[in-house]
C-alpha positions, 0 to 999 in steps of 0.5 A, spaced: 147 227 224 149 223 230 147 226 237 152 227 243 152 224 250 150 231 252 145 232 247 141 226 249 141 228 256 138 234 255 133 231 250 132 226 256 130 232 261 123 232 257 121 226 260 120 228 267 117 234 265 112 230 260 111 225 266 109 231 271 103 232 266 099 226 269 098 231 275 099 238 271 096 238 264 100 244 262 106 240 264 105 235 258 105 241 253 111 244 256 115 238 256 113 237 248 115 244 247 121 243 250 123 237 246 121 240 240 126 246 241 131 241 243 131 238 236 131 244 233 137 246 236 140 239 234 138 241 227 141 248 228 148 245 230 148 241 225 147 246 220 152 251 223 157 245 223 158 246 216 159 241 210 166 237 209 169 242 204 170 246 210 176 242 211 182 241 207 185 234 208 191 231 205 195 224 206 202 224 206 207 218 205 213 215 202 211 213 195 215 207 196 213 203 203 218 199 206 216 191 208 215 189 215 217 196 218 213 201 221 212 206 215 209 213 218 203 216 214 201 223 215 194 226 215 194 234 214 188 238 216 186 245 215 180 248 217 177 253 212 172 256 217 172 261 222 169 256 227 174 252 231 172 244 232 174 238 235 174 232 230 176 225 229 179 222 222 179 215 220 183 213 214 182 207 210 189 204 209 189 197 206 186 192 210 192 187 209 197 192 213 198 191 220 195 198 223 196 201 230 190 205 230 185 207 224 182 213 228 186 220 230 183 226 234 184 233 234 182 240 235 182 245 229 183 252 231 179 257 227 183 258 220 188 253 223 192 247 221 193 240 224 197 234 223 196 227 225 201 221 224 200 214 224 204 208 222 202 202 217 206 195 217 206 192 210 207 184 211 207 183 203 210 186 197 206 188 192 201 194 189 196 196 194 190 202 195 189 207 200 181 209 200 178 215 202 179 219 209 172 220 213 171 226 218 167 226 224 166 233 227 162 237 233 158 242 231 159 249 235 153 247 240 157 241 241 150 237 241 151 233 234 157 230 230 157 231 223 161 226 218 163 226 211 168 223 206 174 226 203 176 223 196 183 221 197 184 214 194 191 213 191 195 207 189 201 205 193 207 200 192 210 196 198 218 195 196 223 191 200 225 195 207 228 201 205 228 204 212 234 200 214 238 203 208 236 210 210 238 208 217 245 205 215 246 212 211 244 216 217 249 212 222 254 212 217 255 219 216 254 220 224 260 214 224 255 211 229 254 204 225 255 200 232 248 203 234 244 199 229 248 192 230 254 193 226 261 191 229 267 195 228 271 191 223 277 195 222 282 190 226 281 185 220 286 187 215 290 194 214 288 196 207 293 201 204 288 206 200 286 212 203 279 213 204 277 219 209 279 223 215 275 222 221 275 223 229 279 219 233 276 213 237 279 210 243 281 203 239 284 207 233 292 205 233 296 211 234 300 211 228 294 212 224 293 219 227 294 225 222 297 230 226 297 236 221 289 235 221 289 234 229 293 241 229 288 244 225 282 242 228 284 242 235 282 235 236 285 228 235 283 226 227 285 219 224 286 216 217 281 211 215 284 206 210 279 202 205 280 195 203 281 193 196 275 195 192 271 192 185 270 185 188 264 181 186 258 180 191 253 175 188 246 174 192 242 168 190 235 167 193 232 161 193 224 162 192 222 155 193 216 153 197 220 153 204 221 160 203 214 161 203 213 159 211 212 165 215 216 168 221 212 173 225 207 174 219 212 175 214 215 170 209 222 168 210 223 170 203 221 177 205 226 177 210 232 175 205 229 180 200 230 185 205 237 183 207 239 182 200 237 190 199 241 192 204 247 188 202 247 191 195 247 198 198 253 197 203 257 193 198 256 198 192 258 204 197 264 200 198 266 200 191 264 192 190 260 190 184 254 187 186 249 182 183 243 178 184 239 172 182 233 168 184 231 161 182 226 156 184 226 150 179 229 154 174 233 161 174 227 167 174 232 173 175 239 174 173 242 181 174 250 181 173 254 184 178 256 192 177 258 198 181 255 204 183 248 206 186 245 205 179 246 198 181 242 198 187 236 201 184 236 196 179 236 191 184 231 194 188 226 193 182 228 186 181 227 184 188 220 188 188 218 182 183 220 176 186 215 171 189 216 164 192 213 158 188 210 152 191 215 148 188 222 145 190 228 149 188 233 146 183 240 147 186 244 144 181 241 147 175 241 154 179 248 154 181 251 151 174 248 157 171 251 161 176 258 158 175 257 159 167 255 166 168 260 168 174 267 166 172 271 171 177 272 169 184 266 172 188 263 172 195 256 168 193 251 169 198 246 164 198 239 165 202 235 159 202 232 154 207 234 147 210 230 141 209 233 134 209 232 130 202 235 130 195 235 137 195 239 138 200 244 133 198 244 137 191 245 144 195 251 141 199 254 138 192 253 144 188 256 149 193 262 145 195 264 145 187 263 153 188 268 153 194 273 151 189 273 158 185 269 162 189 267 164 197 260 161 198 256 163 204 250 159 205 245 164 209 239 161 213 233 163 217 232 160 224 225 159 226 223 161 233 217 157 233 221 150 232 226 152 238 220 154 242 217 147 241 223 143 242 224 146 249 217 145 251 215 140 257 211 135 254 204 134 258 200 130 253 201 126 246 201 132 242 206 136 245 210 130 246 210 129 238 211 137 237 217 136 241 220 130 238 219 133 231 222 140 232 228 136 235 229 132 229 228 138 225 234 142 229 238 136 228 237 135 221 239 142 220 245 142 224 247 136 220 247 140 214 250 146 216 256 142 219 257 138 213 257 145 209 262 147 214 267 141 213 267 142 205 269 149 206 263 153 206 261 159 210 254 158 214 250 163 217 244 161 221 240 167 225 233 169 227 229 173 222 229 179 226 237 179 226 238 177 219 240 183 215 245 186 220 248 179 221 249 178 213 252 185 213 257 184 219 259 177 215 260 181 209 264 187 212 268 181 216 270 177 210 272 184 206 276 186 212 280 180 212 281 181 205 279 173 203 274 175 198 
């Protein structure tokens, strides 16, 4: 039982009455009787507030939470009592999640229902556990708060980002992909196979207008053709130690995993065969390219279990293994981090060999902290050292990327928050140009 501010003020009124007992003896007894009555009212209010089972409480959320984005969690409450009340709900979400708020407040009408939503942002993939739900509600006299706990513990899995996949699907159906950062790539290559009819857009060619469909619908309708299907796309994930470094509290590997997942969804939707491979000092996962949405879900399960390791990646071993497995020409998207040394020389050599039979694309995540450090104004020895080190890292990175480009290897170096859309744009561009 927790007294409210109102209750404490009412109880404190007994103090001046008791103080008057200094001059009027009877007032002291009046004060004590008053205090006793107030305390009795407290217990009456506590009793009338009812137990926690007067509420029916449930937590609703996706069975698979998405990494690095805000996932909605809904608390549904139904008041079984004929008395309304004000209440506060505290949900025990996993401590490892970033949470905007842990407290929700509301009004429960007599025999009424209430719904509250808050968001959690997981920062790592894996298995987690929600705890119980705590409630605190007012008595009918608004003198005390009663509290209780509702058993609601349940496990939850955090997967790569599925929110981007759903958003892509929604915008594709509405023909509004540009709103999520995807560029229109229809100008790169004609395509000859009919895909669908859709509403005319200002930059469509007039010769693509379907006049019969336009007459039926009373608005301009154009034909959209598709480029060649059944091409191979292979996503290769470096899970070495450099991919553990965080950007905005999320590991670079997790940004790469999210991008691979969205790439797999888009590419399978385009009719391509998509596969995935992960490696560090050895190949840890290999999923051969296949078509269909079933392959997307197989990729999802593989990517759920991918973890970074505290070792240097062995590019020679991994890409030699890939070359032996993947003999058909394919777009090979390699997600890695760049650092100077023998491992980078191995990357350049092996990717250059891949470029003879396939189309490799090396994707890296730029670190905004490094760029910020390289531009800071030095005002002491520490900032001088930080600036010099950051500039050296950026120069070495530029040299590696330039070397790869000179050897016919495509590169993509973007900030973490732009990675997924940048990879999809490059994939659509290459497919539209029909150079896969």
